N, C-alpha and C positions, 0 to 999 in steps of 0.2 A: 869612619873613625871617632865621631858625638859618638855611637855607641859603642863600641868600645871602650872610650872615656869613663862613659856611664857604667858600663857593666863594672869594671874596676871601680870606680867612686862608691858604686853599692856594695860590691866585696869587704873595701876597708870599711864601710863603715857599719856593715852586721859583722865582721871577723870578732869588734871586741863581745855584741852581745852571746857568737857561737861560743868563744872561749868561758864565757861566764856560766853557759849550761852546761858545756862539755865538765867544767871542775865542779858546779855544784848543783849538778842532777847527776847527769848522765855518770861520770864516775863513783858517786856513793852510791847509787841506784845498780851501779856492776859488782860495784864489794859486795851487798847486801845480796845482791845473786849470788853471788857465788858463795855467801858464808851460806844462805840458804840449800845450796846445793854441795857443800862442805861436807855433809855425811845424810846417807842416802835414807830418803825416806822420811825426814820434814817434813814436808807436803802432804806426806799420806799420813803423819801421826797427827798436825794439826787439825787435818779436815776428820779423825776420829776421834778429836776431843768435843764431847761436848757445852762443855765451857768457849771452847771456840765461834758455835753454832751461836748459842745466845750474845757474846759477844754482840757478834755481827749482826741479828736481830736490833739488840738494844742501839749499837751504832748506825743503823739504819732510821731505826724507829725516832732515836735523837737530830738522825741528821736530816730528816725529814720535817718533824715537830718545829722545832728550834726555829728553823728558817725563815719557815712557812708562814710563825707569828711574827717575828720579823720582819717579814715583807711587808705585812697589813699594818703594821706598827709607823716600820718604815714609809712605806707610801700615803700616809695619812698626815705625818710630821714635815714630808716630802710636798703635798698639799697645802698646807699652812705656809711654807715659808717660801713657796713660790708666789705666796699674794703679799711679801712683807716690800719696804723697801732695800732697796742693793747693801746700802751701808748694815744698819739692823740684820738684813740676812748673812751679811757675814761673819758680823759679831757673834750670830746662834748659832752658827755652821762650825766657828773654830772652841765653840762649847759644846756640840754637842759630839768633835771630833776628839774631844781629850779622851775617854775611853781608850781610844786606840793606840794612847801614849803610855797606858797600866799593861802588865805585865799578868798572866793568867792569877799567878797567887797574888798579885797582889784584888783583884778583884773576887779572887775568891775569899780572902779576910775580912774586905769591906764588905761581902753578903756576911757574913759569919760577924760580925760587929755587930752590922744592924737587923738580920731577922733571925742570927742565932738564938740558941735557947737564954742566954742573956742580953740577945741583943740592943739597941733601945726601939725598936717597933714594938718588938716580943717583949717588954716591958711596959709599954705604953698598951699597947690589949692586953695585959694582963690585968691594966687595973683596972679596965670593960669590964671583966669577966672572962675572958678569952683561956684554956689552958697554956700556959707556955710553954708547957714540953712536945703537945699537940702542934702550934702557930710556931716552935724552935724547930720542931722536926722538917718542917715543910722542907727547908733551903738546902737539905741533907736528900732530899728524894729526890728521884728521876726531874719531878716535876720545877723542883726548885733547882737542879741543875740546866734543865730549859731554860729557865727566865734569867740563873750568871750569863748563859750565855748568848742569852738575846742582850744585854747589855755592851756588850762589845759587837753583838751582828747587826745590831738596829742603827750604829751609824756608818755601817757599811754600806745599808740598803740606800741610805739617805742620801752617801757620795755617790750614788749612780742612776737615785731613779731622779732627785734634782735637777740635773739639767734638760731632759727629759719634758720632766713636767716645765718647767721653765719654761720652753720654748714654744709649747704647746699653744696653740692659737684659742681663745678662752672664746671666743665670736660664735665656732664650732658650736658651743655648749648654749650658746647663748639662743643660737639657731633651734637647735633639741627643743628648748624649753621652746619655745616659741609657736612649735610644731605641733605642745602637747604633749612631750615627753617629761616625766618625771626628773626631781633632778639626782636619785640614783639612777633613772634609766638614761641618762643625758651621758652620765660616767663611765656604765657600763657598756654602753653600744658606740659612742662618741670617741670617750678618751680614751681609754684602755686599750684599745685592737692596737694606740698608736703608740703609746708606748710598751704597751708586751715586749720587744725584743728587751729592753732596758730593767724591768720588771724579772725576766726569768735566768739575763746575766746575774743580777741580783741577787736570788735565789739561786744559782749556782756556785757564785760565790760561797753567798755563805754556810753553802753546804758542805762543802768543802772545807770553809775553815771551821765550823762545827766535828763533823766527820775527826780531823786528825786532831781537834785541842785536847790535851792535854793535863797541863798546868791546874787548871780552875777545876776537875774530873777530879785530878788525884788530892786537893787541896780541901775540895769540899763533901767529897761523897765516900775514896779510897776503894775500896773497892766492893765494895754494899753494890754501885752498881758495876749490872757488866757489859761492857762496853770493850770493842778493841782496843785503844790504846792502854785500858788497863788490863784489858788480857796481855799484851806486848810488856807491861811492865811487869805484870808476875811473872814473868819468865826470864827475864834478866834482874830479877832484883835480889835481895838475897835468898826467899826464898822460891826461886829457882833458879837454874842456870841450863837452859835448853835455850842456846843464841842459835842455831838452825832455823829451830821451831819459831824464834823470836823476827829471823830474819824473813822467816813465810809468814808471819802472820805481817811485818811493814809492808811487804811485795802487797799484800789485800790492800794494808789500804790506800797505798799508792793508785792502785789501781784502780777502787771507788771514786777516786778525787780525781785520777785521770779522765774517769768516763764522767762522769758529772761535767766537769769543765766542757769536755769532748761534748756534748751535749748540748751545752749551753753555745757553745760556739757555732756549734751548723742549726742553730735554730736559728741565729742570730743572722747567721752568712744565706741562709734559705728566704728571711725576713726581707733583708737588703736585696736580693734578685728578686 
């Protein structure tokens, strides 16, 4: 009887989550899937377009490079925060988490005001003899877009990795150092394997965010950088009206994000076992 009641209680608790997933994931994806097959040949037309393949390549590069850079920076920040006192650590985390409250457009315009052709940093560097056209053009390049992405990817990495780093027993590092290991060697051979699940989870989450990011890319580079979200935008904007192909492109984006998150979950489950 207790088992039956327990199962019913678990089902009752799971019902709101199931409804949420159904309404805000399965139903929209199903509608997009129906739109992609509303007109025959949407996927064939999309896959025959070289712009799509260039966008897919740009998305994979950006979705790997920006999260990897953010992971390195975020891990270093987490190492520094783990050494702080709890009160100071909490205050610093609040400050680090502020970028997560901003929309992509606000982030893009902030970088334009800072690093654009008439930005504050650009004008300061111009006083030192740097060419404002070259310096100001950086933020509108793929590297500049990756830097803007990292602005709100690094806080996500810190929030995911910090608990694992804080709970790590640092006496293991001291023991490794006493046995002759270098500081970097002890970090690599002792600490990294233990916090690796958190690092992989952080990378997969930030990669999925970078793959699907849209507002920052549109405000910064428009259509100058070929990535899938902007390819999708071009098919539903004033210059294009191929809605079935746009639906097919959006399904490709969803599939990429799902595979990235699934890979992270599979790695974490294997390590836990």
